[in-house]
C-alpha positions as CSV (number, residue, x, y, z in Angstrom):
1,X,186.6,121.2,44.0
2,X,184.7,123.8,46.1
3,X,185.3,123.9,49.9
4,X,181.8,122.6,50.5
5,X,182.3,119.7,48.2
6,X,185.7,119.0,49.8
7,X,184.1,118.8,53.3
8,X,181.3,116.6,52.0
9,X,183.7,114.2,50.3
10,X,185.8,114.0,53.5
11,X,182.7,113.2,55.6
12,X,181.7,110.5,53.1
13,X,185.2,109.0,53.4
14,X,185.0,109.0,57.2
15,X,181.6,107.3,57.1
16,X,183.4,104.3,55.4
17,X,185.8,104.0,58.4
18,X,184.7,101.6,61.1
19,X,186.4,103.7,63.8
20,X,184.4,106.9,63.3
21,X,181.0,106.7,64.9
22,X,178.6,109.6,64.6
23,X,178.7,113.3,63.8
24,X,180.5,114.4,67.0
25,X,183.4,112.0,66.3
26,X,183.6,113.0,62.6
27,X,183.8,116.6,63.5
28,X,186.4,116.0,66.2
29,X,188.5,114.0,63.7
30,X,188.1,116.7,61.1
31,X,189.0,119.4,63.6
32,X,192.5,118.2,64.6
33,X,193.4,117.5,61.0
34,X,192.1,120.9,59.8
35,X,193.9,122.5,62.7
36,X,197.3,121.1,61.7
37,X,196.8,122.2,58.1
38,X,195.7,125.7,59.0
39,X,198.5,126.3,61.5
40,X,201.1,125.0,59.1
41,X,199.7,127.3,56.4
42,X,199.9,130.2,58.9
43,X,203.5,129.2,59.9
44,X,204.6,129.2,56.3
45,X,203.2,132.7,55.8
46,X,204.8,134.0,59.0
47,X,208.1,132.4,58.0
48,X,208.0,134.3,54.7
49,X,207.1,137.6,56.4
50,X,209.3,137.4,59.5
51,X,213.0,136.5,59.1
52,X,213.4,134.9,62.5
53,X,210.1,133.2,62.8
54,X,210.2,129.4,63.4
55,X,207.2,127.1,63.7
56,X,206.8,125.7,67.3
57,X,206.0,122.3,65.7
58,X,209.2,120.2,65.0
59,X,209.8,119.8,61.3
60,X,209.0,116.1,61.3
61,X,205.5,116.7,62.5
62,X,204.6,119.7,60.4
63,X,201.8,119.1,57.9
64,X,204.0,120.0,54.9
65,X,206.5,117.2,55.9
66,X,204.3,114.2,56.5
67,X,201.0,115.0,54.9
68,X,201.4,117.3,51.9
69,X,202.8,114.6,49.4
70,X,199.7,112.9,47.9
71,X,201.9,109.8,47.3
72,X,203.4,109.9,50.8
73,X,203.1,107.6,53.8
74,X,199.8,105.6,54.0
75,X,198.2,102.5,55.3
76,X,199.5,100.9,58.6
77,X,202.6,103.0,58.5
78,X,200.6,106.2,58.5
79,X,198.4,105.0,61.4
80,X,201.5,104.0,63.3
81,X,203.1,107.4,62.8
82,X,200.0,109.3,63.8
83,X,199.1,107.2,66.8
84,X,202.6,106.3,68.1
85,X,204.6,109.4,67.1
86,X,202.6,112.5,66.1
87,X,200.0,112.5,68.9
88,X,202.4,111.7,71.8
89,X,204.8,114.4,70.6
90,X,202.2,117.1,70.2
91,X,200.5,116.3,73.5
92,X,203.8,117.0,75.2
93,X,205.0,119.9,73.0
94,X,207.2,122.4,74.8
95,X,207.4,126.0,73.7
96,X,210.2,128.6,74.2
97,X,210.8,132.1,73.2
98,X,208.4,134.1,70.9
99,X,206.4,131.0,69.8
100,X,205.8,129.7,73.3
101,X,202.1,130.7,73.3
102,X,201.6,129.1,69.9
103,X,203.1,125.9,71.1
104,X,200.8,125.9,74.1
105,X,197.8,126.2,71.7
106,X,199.0,123.1,69.8
107,X,199.5,121.2,73.0
108,X,196.1,122.2,74.4
109,X,194.3,121.1,71.3
110,X,196.0,117.7,71.3
111,X,195.9,117.0,75.1
112,X,192.6,115.2,74.8
113,X,192.3,114.8,71.0
114,X,192.0,111.3,69.6
115,X,192.4,109.6,66.2
116,X,189.3,107.6,65.5
117,X,190.1,106.4,62.1
118,X,191.2,102.8,61.7
119,X,192.0,102.7,58.0
120,X,195.3,104.2,56.9
121,X,194.2,104.2,53.3
122,X,191.0,106.2,54.0
123,X,193.0,108.5,56.2
124,X,195.5,109.2,53.3
125,X,192.6,110.1,51.0
126,X,191.2,112.5,53.7
127,X,194.6,114.1,54.1
128,X,195.0,114.6,50.4
129,X,191.7,116.4,50.2
130,X,192.5,118.7,53.2
131,X,195.9,119.4,51.6
132,X,194.1,120.9,48.6
133,X,192.7,123.7,50.7
134,X,194.9,126.9,50.9
135,X,194.0,128.6,54.2
136,X,196.3,131.5,53.3
137,X,193.9,132.4,50.5
138,X,191.5,134.9,52.3
139,X,188.5,134.1,50.0
140,X,188.9,130.4,50.4
141,X,189.4,130.7,54.1
142,X,186.3,132.8,54.5
143,X,184.3,130.3,52.5
144,X,185.6,127.5,54.5
145,X,184.9,129.4,57.7
146,X,181.2,129.6,56.6
147,X,181.1,125.9,56.0
148,X,182.7,125.3,59.4
149,X,180.0,127.3,61.0
150,X,177.4,125.1,59.4
151,X,179.2,122.0,60.7
152,X,179.0,123.5,64.2
153,X,175.3,124.1,63.6
154,X,174.9,120.5,62.7
155,X,176.3,119.6,66.1
156,X,172.8,120.5,67.6
157,X,171.6,117.0,66.5
158,X,174.8,115.2,67.7
159,X,173.8,114.2,71.2
160,X,175.3,116.1,74.1
161,X,177.5,118.0,71.6
162,X,174.5,120.3,70.9
163,X,175.1,122.0,74.2
164,X,178.1,123.8,72.7
165,X,176.1,125.7,70.1
166,X,174.0,128.9,70.5
167,X,171.9,129.8,67.5
168,X,173.8,132.3,65.4
169,X,170.8,134.7,65.2
170,X,170.9,135.0,69.0
171,X,174.6,135.6,69.2
172,X,174.5,138.1,66.4
173,X,171.7,140.0,68.0
174,X,173.4,140.1,71.4
175,X,176.7,141.3,69.9
176,X,175.0,143.9,67.8
177,X,173.2,145.3,71.0
178,X,176.5,145.3,73.0
179,X,178.5,146.8,70.1
180,X,182.1,145.8,71.1
181,X,184.9,147.9,69.8
182,X,188.6,147.1,69.2
183,X,190.6,147.6,72.4
184,X,187.7,146.8,74.7
185,X,188.4,143.6,76.6
186,X,185.8,141.0,75.7
187,X,185.4,137.8,77.7
188,X,183.4,134.7,77.2
189,X,184.0,132.5,80.2
190,X,182.2,129.4,78.7
191,X,182.9,130.0,75.1
192,X,181.8,126.6,73.6
193,X,182.8,126.6,69.9
194,X,183.4,130.3,69.8
195,X,180.1,131.7,68.5
196,X,180.1,134.9,70.5
197,X,183.8,135.5,69.7
198,X,183.4,135.0,65.9
199,X,180.3,137.3,65.8
200,X,182.2,139.9,67.8
201,X,185.2,139.7,65.4
202,X,183.0,140.1,62.4
203,X,181.1,143.0,64.0
204,X,184.3,144.9,64.8
205,X,185.9,144.2,61.5
206,X,182.8,145.4,59.6
207,X,182.4,148.6,61.6
208,X,185.6,149.7,63.3
209,X,188.7,148.0,61.9
210,X,190.2,150.6,59.4
211,X,194.0,150.2,60.1
212,X,196.5,147.5,61.1
213,X,196.5,149.0,64.6
214,X,192.7,148.4,64.9
215,X,193.1,144.7,64.0
216,X,195.9,144.4,66.5
217,X,193.8,145.9,69.2
218,X,190.9,143.6,68.4
219,X,193.0,140.5,68.6
220,X,194.8,141.6,71.8
221,X,191.6,142.2,73.7
222,X,189.8,138.8,73.3
223,X,189.5,136.4,76.3
224,X,187.8,133.0,76.5
225,X,187.7,129.8,78.5
226,X,186.1,126.5,77.7
227,X,186.0,123.6,80.1
228,X,185.4,120.6,77.7
229,X,187.9,119.3,75.2
230,X,185.9,119.0,72.1
231,X,184.4,122.5,72.0
232,X,187.8,123.9,73.1
233,X,189.4,122.3,70.0
234,X,186.6,123.4,67.8
235,X,186.8,127.0,69.1
236,X,190.6,127.2,68.6
237,X,190.2,126.0,65.0
238,X,187.4,128.5,64.6
239,X,189.7,131.3,65.7
240,X,192.4,130.3,63.2
241,X,189.8,130.2,60.4
242,X,188.8,133.8,61.4
243,X,192.3,135.0,61.0
244,X,193.3,135.1,64.6
245,X,197.1,134.6,64.6
246,X,197.5,133.6,68.3
247,X,194.4,131.9,69.7
248,X,196.1,131.1,73.0
249,X,193.6,133.4,74.7
250,X,191.1,130.5,74.4
251,X,192.1,128.6,77.6
252,X,191.1,124.9,78.2
253,X,190.0,125.3,81.8
254,X,187.1,125.7,84.2
255,X,186.4,129.4,84.9
256,X,184.6,128.4,88.1
257,X,187.5,126.4,89.5
258,X,189.4,129.5,90.5
259,X,188.4,131.1,93.8
260,X,186.0,134.0,93.5
261,X,188.0,136.2,95.8
262,X,191.1,135.8,93.7
263,X,189.6,137.7,90.7
264,X,191.0,141.1,91.2
265,X,191.2,144.5,89.4
266,X,193.5,143.1,86.7
267,X,191.0,140.4,85.8
268,X,188.1,142.8,85.1
269,X,186.8,143.2,81.6
270,X,184.8,145.7,79.5
271,X,182.4,143.2,78.0
272,X,181.0,139.8,78.8
273,X,179.1,138.0,76.1
274,X,178.1,134.4,76.9
275,X,175.6,131.6,77.2
276,X,176.7,129.9,80.4
277,X,175.8,126.2,80.9
278,X,172.5,125.9,82.7
279,X,170.6,122.9,84.0
280,X,173.9,121.4,85.0
281,X,175.6,121.0,88.3
282,X,179.2,121.6,89.2
283,X,181.3,118.8,90.8
284,X,181.8,118.7,94.5
285,X,184.0,121.5,95.9
286,X,183.5,124.0,93.2
287,X,180.9,126.0,95.1
288,X,183.3,126.4,98.0
289,X,185.3,128.8,95.8
290,X,182.4,131.3,96.2
291,X,181.2,133.3,99.2
292,X,178.8,131.3,101.5
293,X,175.7,133.4,100.5
294,X,176.3,132.5,96.8
295,X,177.2,128.9,97.2
296,X,175.2,126.4,95.0
297,X,176.0,123.6,92.6
298,X,173.8,125.3,89.9
299,X,176.3,126.3,87.2
300,X,174.4,129.3,85.8
301,X,174.1,130.8,89.3
302,X,177.8,130.6,90.0
303,X,178.6,132.2,86.6
304,X,176.2,135.0,87.3
305,X,177.9,135.8,90.6
306,X,181.2,135.8,88.8
307,X,180.0,138.1,85.9
308,X,179.1,140.8,88.4
309,X,182.5,140.7,89.9
310,X,184.4,140.6,86.6
311,X,182.8,143.6,84.9
312,X,184.7,146.9,85.2
313,X,182.7,150.0,86.3
314,X,180.9,151.0,83.1
315,X,181.4,147.5,81.7
316,X,178.4,145.8,79.9
317,X,177.2,142.3,79.6
318,X,174.7,140.2,77.6
319,X,174.0,136.7,78.8
320,X,171.5,133.9,78.3
321,X,169.7,132.6,81.4
322,X,166.8,130.1,81.8
323,X,163.4,131.1,83.2
324,X,164.3,129.3,86.5
325,X,167.0,131.9,87.2
326,X,164.4,134.6,87.1
327,X,161.9,133.2,89.5
328,X,164.1,130.9,91.7
329,X,164.5,131.6,95.4
330,X,167.2,131.1,98.0
331,X,170.6,131.7,96.5
332,X,168.9,132.8,93.3
333,X,167.1,135.6,95.2
334,X,170.4,136.8,96.8
335,X,172.1,136.8,93.4
336,X,169.3,138.8,91.8
337,X,169.4,141.3,94.6
338,X,173.2,141.6,94.2
339,X,172.8,142.1,90.4
340,X,170.2,144.8,90.7
341,X,172.3,146.7,93.4
342,X,175.6,146.5,91.5
343,X,174.4,146.8,87.9
344,X,171.7,148.4,85.8
345,X,169.8,145.5,84.4
346,X,168.1,147.6,81.8
347,X,166.6,145.0,79.4
348,X,165.4,141.4,79.5
349,X,164.4,139.8,76.1
350,X,162.2,136.8,76.7
351,X,162.6,134.0,74.1
352,X,160.1,131.2,73.3
353,X,160.9,127.6,74.5
354,X,161.7,126.4,71.0
355,X,164.8,128.7,70.3
356,X,167.3,126.1,71.6
357,X,165.6,123.0,70.2
358,X,166.5,120.2,70.0
359,X,169.2,120.5,72.7
360,X,166.9,122.2,75.2
361,X,163.2,123.1,75.2
362,X,162.9,125.5,78.0
363,X,162.1,129.2,78.3
364,X,165.3,131.4,78.0
365,X,166.0,135.0,78.4
366,X,168.7,137.5,77.2
367,X,169.8,139.8,80.1
368,X,171.5,143.0,79.3
369,X,173.2,144.9,82.1
370,X,175.9,147.5,82.9
371,X,178.1,147.7,86.0
372,X,178.2,150.8,88.1
373,X,174.7,152.1,88.8
374,X,171.8,150.2,90.5
375,X,168.8,149.2,88.6
376,X,165.8,151.6,88.6
377,X,163.6,150.1,85.9
378,X,163.7,146.9,83.8
379,X,162.3,146.8,80.3
380,X,161.0,143.5,79.1
381,X,160.6,142.5,75.5
382,X,158.7,139.4,74.5
383,X,160.0,137.8,71.3
384,X,157.4,135.8,69.6
385,X,157.6,133.1,66.9
386,X,156.8,134.6,63.5
387,X,153.1,134.4,62.4
388,X,152.3,131.2,60.6
389,X,154.9,129.2,62.5
390,X,154.0,127.3,65.7
391,X,157.6,127.0,67.0
392,X,161.2,127.2,65.9
393,X,162.8,123.9,64.8
394,X,165.9,122.4,63.1
395,X,164.3,123.0,59.7
396,X,162.8,126.4,60.6
397,X,165.3,128.0,63.2
398,X,165.3,131.5,64.5
399,X,166.9,134.0,62.1
400,X,168.5,137.4,62.5
401,X,165.6,139.1,60.8
402,X,163.1,137.6,63.3
403,X,164.7,140.0,65.9
404,X,164.5,143.1,63.8
405,X,161.4,144.2,65.7
406,X,163.3,144.3,69.0
407,X,166.2,146.2,67.3
408,X,163.7,148.8,66.0
409,X,162.2,149.1,69.5
410,X,165.5,149.2,71.3
411,X,166.1,153.0,71.0
412,X,169.7,153.0,69.7
413,X,172.9,153.0,71.8
414,X,171.3,155.2,74.5
415,X,168.0,153.2,74.6
416,X,166.0,156.4,74.1
417,X,162.3,156.7,73.2
418,X,161.2,153.2,74.3
419,X,157.5,152.7,74.4
420,X,155.2,150.1,75.9
421,X,153.7,147.9,73.2
422,X,151.8,144.6,73.1
423,X,155.3,142.9,73.5
424,X,157.2,145.5,75.6
425,X,156.6,146.7,79.1
426,X,158.5,148.3,82.0
427,X,158.7,147.2,85.7
428,X,160.1,149.5,88.4
429,X,162.6,148.4,91.1
430,X,160.0,149.0,93.8
431,X,157.7,146.4,92.3
432,X,160.7,144.0,91.8
433,X,161.5,144.3,95.5
434,X,157.9,143.8,96.5
435,X,158.0,140.5,94.4
436,X,161.1,139.4,96.5
437,X,163.2,139.9,93.4
438,X,161.2,137.6,91.2
439,X,162.1,138.7,87.7
440,X,159.7,136.4,86.0
441,X,157.3,139.3,85.1
442,X,154.6,138.2,82.7
443,X,153.5,140.4,79.8
444,X,150.7,142.6,81.2
445,X,149.3,143.3,77.7
446,X,148.5,139.6,77.1
447,X,144.9,138.8,77.7
448,X,144.7,135.6,79.6
449,X,142.3,133.0,78.2
450,X,139.0,132.9,80.0
451,X,138.5,129.3,81.0
452,X,135.4,130.1,83.2
453,X,134.6,130.0,86.9
454,X,136.5,127.1,88.6
455,X,133.5,126.0,90.7
456,X,131.3,125.9,87.6
457,X,134.0,123.9,85.8
458,X,134.2,121.4,88.7
459,X,130.5,121.0,88.7
460,X,130.5,120.4,85.0
461,X,133.2,117.8,85.4
462,X,131.3,116.0,88.2
463,X,128.2,115.9,86.0
464,X,130.2,114.5,83.1
465,X,131.7,111.8,85.3
466,X,128.3,110.9,86.6
467,X,126.9,110.6,83.1
468,X,129.8,108.5,82.0
469,X,129.3,106.2,85.0
470,X,125.6,105.9,84.1
471,X,126.5,105.0,80.5
472,X,129.0,102.3,81.7
473,X,126.2,100.8,83.9
474,X,123.8,100.7,80.9
475,X,126.5,99.0,78.7
476,X,127.2,96.4,81.4
477,X,123.5,95.6,81.7
478,X,123.2,95.2,77.9
479,X,126.2,92.9,77.8
480,X,124.9,90.8,80.7
481,X,121.6,90.4,79.0
482,X,123.2,89.4,75.7
483,X,125.3,86.7,77.4
484,X,122.2,85.2,79.1
485,X,120.7,84.7,75.7
């Protein structure tokens, strides 16, 4: 059975279980089960390659022990083992020695995980199908990874879970423009399900990984944090599927909970690639971790302040921000002034409202900047929905090729030879300052629709309303006369 059919059959089985409700719960259930199978396959491979390697998971709880036998434990006994033994043990798993970080990964995944299934018989059937997947087979793992990406894509329609997913065309474009290389420290402080990480891994492997040392440098330079349990678990599993041996760099934490001033030189990174949460507000007290002039409960603003601090001199970033961050005042103005003084904000790509549907339907922007020199000019590029299509949607989403026009205009790694076009324009820092750091600069090449003189329009409206009133009076008179008859 193909990996795609395996996943579909597992989902069909879960739909029969009364305890699993909706796509988000199904994916969460799938995730911890896949995780245990993947990490056990990896452990067996490491045990074969390294004489002294021992899995951090006790033998009794390893997949090969309790799950691999298709005629093994089932029914109520299986549920009792999982709920009363497996989960409590893995939630408190302690690690020592060389596998300590791997043990922490297992513990972090299971800290808030939950078994939703109520039928031990259905669970045994699901386990047997998962056992049929060999995650040490590179071709099978890659195919399964592609299917996993589609499952994450499906999260967009799964209620609040959609907030964890950035369209892969957007992440691929941003990674391609930043061009990360093995050995450069790459950080996503709100990593969701790991889209920017997986795109960066593929980018580096396709272009720069030629030797074992390159792969080692790649894996050693990744950093990520995710606040919420479900996307953290999804991200860790995603990293395992992409051949990352130690995904302990994906921390289950709130990046903003640490005091701003405590981030020092050793925390600085070469690259930041992220889509920070926006439209949300942090809990009380988080803003007090930041300097008084940057304090706000708006999550995206706090993240922007932190990005500027975390970049090394010469470091580069690509981030997603909503329109409100461009034209907002108060703290937003101070943040933009700080950004333009400390960094070269060289490019803003403006996206249409429909890119993030159905999770959000607001204007978003891709900001590209480098730490070290102040901004002199900002280039804007307005991405438009393809001709013949009114908007992006679930059935017609944004694709990588839709951004090829921007790639062709970009000017290569040094951004040379950029020209103003009907969708591209440049704004100097003097104009930005005159606008009180309002970065919401409209396309000057767009001809505004001529709706006529406002006074004439009001006069026409008054005349229309008077005519409507006259018609109502005539109708009332006709009805009154009809009633008298």
